[in-house]
C-alpha positions as CSV (number, residue, x, y, z in Angstrom):
1,X,13.0,13.2,-5.8
2,X,12.4,10.3,-8.2
3,X,9.0,9.8,-9.7
4,X,7.6,6.8,-11.5
5,X,4.4,5.5,-12.9
6,X,3.0,2.7,-10.7
7,X,-0.2,0.8,-9.9
8,X,-2.0,0.8,-6.6
9,X,-4.6,-1.8,-5.4
10,X,-7.5,-0.2,-3.5
11,X,-10.6,-1.3,-1.8
12,X,-13.8,0.6,-2.9
13,X,-16.5,1.2,-0.3
14,X,-19.4,3.6,-1.1
15,X,-17.4,5.0,-4.0
16,X,-14.5,5.9,-1.8
17,X,-11.1,4.3,-2.4
18,X,-8.9,3.0,0.5
19,X,-5.6,1.2,0.8
20,X,-6.3,-2.5,0.4
21,X,-7.2,-4.3,3.7
22,X,-6.8,-1.2,5.8
23,X,-10.4,-0.4,6.7
24,X,-10.1,-2.1,10.1
25,X,-7.0,-0.2,11.1
26,X,-6.7,3.0,13.2
27,X,-6.9,6.3,11.3
28,X,-3.1,6.8,11.2
29,X,-2.8,3.7,9.0
30,X,-6.0,4.4,6.9
31,X,-5.1,5.9,3.5
32,X,-7.7,7.3,1.1
33,X,-7.3,8.0,-2.6
34,X,-8.9,10.4,-5.1
35,X,-8.0,10.9,-8.8
36,X,-5.6,13.8,-9.1
37,X,-5.0,14.2,-5.3
38,X,-1.7,13.2,-3.7
39,X,-1.8,10.9,-0.7
40,X,0.9,10.9,1.9
41,X,1.0,8.2,4.7
42,X,1.1,9.4,8.3
43,X,3.2,6.3,9.2
44,X,5.5,4.3,6.9
45,X,5.2,4.1,3.2
46,X,2.6,3.3,0.5
47,X,2.8,-0.2,-1.1
48,X,2.4,-0.1,-4.9
49,X,3.2,-2.3,-7.9
50,X,5.6,-1.8,-10.8
51,X,3.2,-3.1,-13.4
52,X,-0.5,-3.6,-14.0
53,X,0.0,-7.3,-14.3
54,X,1.6,-7.6,-10.8
55,X,-1.2,-5.4,-9.3
56,X,-3.8,-7.6,-10.9
57,X,-2.3,-10.8,-9.6
58,X,-2.4,-9.3,-6.1
59,X,-6.1,-8.2,-6.4
60,X,-7.0,-11.6,-7.7
61,X,-10.2,-10.0,-9.1
62,X,-11.9,-9.4,-5.8
63,X,-15.3,-7.7,-6.2
64,X,-14.7,-4.6,-4.1
65,X,-11.2,-3.9,-5.3
66,X,-9.9,-1.7,-8.0
67,X,-6.5,-0.8,-9.5
68,X,-5.3,2.8,-9.8
69,X,-2.5,4.0,-12.1
70,X,-0.6,7.0,-10.9
71,X,2.7,8.8,-10.1
72,X,4.7,7.7,-7.0
73,X,7.5,9.7,-5.4
74,X,10.6,8.5,-3.7
75,X,10.1,4.9,-5.0
76,X,12.0,2.0,-3.4
77,X,11.9,-1.7,-3.1
78,X,10.9,-3.0,0.3
79,X,12.9,-5.9,1.8
80,X,9.8,-7.3,3.6
81,X,6.3,-6.4,4.7
82,X,4.0,-7.0,7.6
83,X,3.1,-10.7,7.7
84,X,-0.6,-10.2,8.1
85,X,-2.2,-7.2,6.6
86,X,-5.5,-8.3,7.9
87,X,-4.4,-8.6,11.6
88,X,-4.6,-5.2,13.3
89,X,-2.2,-6.1,16.1
90,X,0.6,-7.4,13.7
91,X,0.3,-4.3,11.4
92,X,0.4,-1.8,14.3
93,X,3.3,-3.7,16.1
94,X,5.2,-3.9,12.8
95,X,5.1,-0.1,12.2
96,X,5.7,0.8,15.9
97,X,8.9,-1.3,15.9
98,X,10.0,0.0,12.5
99,X,9.4,3.6,13.5
100,X,11.4,3.1,16.7
101,X,14.2,1.4,14.7
102,X,13.8,-1.8,16.7
103,X,14.5,-5.2,15.1
104,X,11.5,-6.8,13.6
105,X,10.6,-10.3,14.8
106,X,10.4,-12.9,12.0
107,X,6.7,-13.7,12.9
108,X,5.8,-10.1,12.0
109,X,7.4,-10.1,8.5
110,X,7.2,-11.9,5.2
111,X,8.7,-11.5,1.8
112,X,7.0,-9.1,-0.7
113,X,4.9,-10.2,-3.6
114,X,6.7,-9.9,-7.0
115,X,6.6,-6.4,-8.4
116,X,6.0,-4.8,-5.0
117,X,7.5,-1.3,-4.5
118,X,6.9,1.4,-1.9
119,X,6.8,5.2,-2.1
120,X,6.4,8.3,0.1
121,X,3.4,9.6,-1.9
122,X,1.0,8.5,-4.6
123,X,-1.1,10.6,-6.9
124,X,-3.7,8.5,-8.9
125,X,-4.2,9.6,-12.5
126,X,-6.7,7.0,-13.6
127,X,-8.7,4.0,-12.4
128,X,-7.7,1.3,-14.8
129,X,-9.7,-1.6,-13.3
């Protein structure tokens, strides 16, 4: 199992940290993070960044967002991601098709942001922004 230090963008609500833009999704897609505790997704993989600089360009200094530094396991480079992370229907259809090994329609996918990685688990070690 390969491990690597990575950076994760999270949304902070009432001092709790969630995957960016996931608060509107069903519970199986909602991931929470705590320093020192490992998070495993129920469906799919966790999107992270290879450097602090790439993570900060994604967060674009939004008020309720933060960046975590931590250890990721089983790190890979995704070929694409769900086109709209803020559209519940697209995200759920994307993961349903992917889980069932069906071909993904082009309107559901887009290229990843520079520095994007994915992993099977993430353990935050520090909040760096």
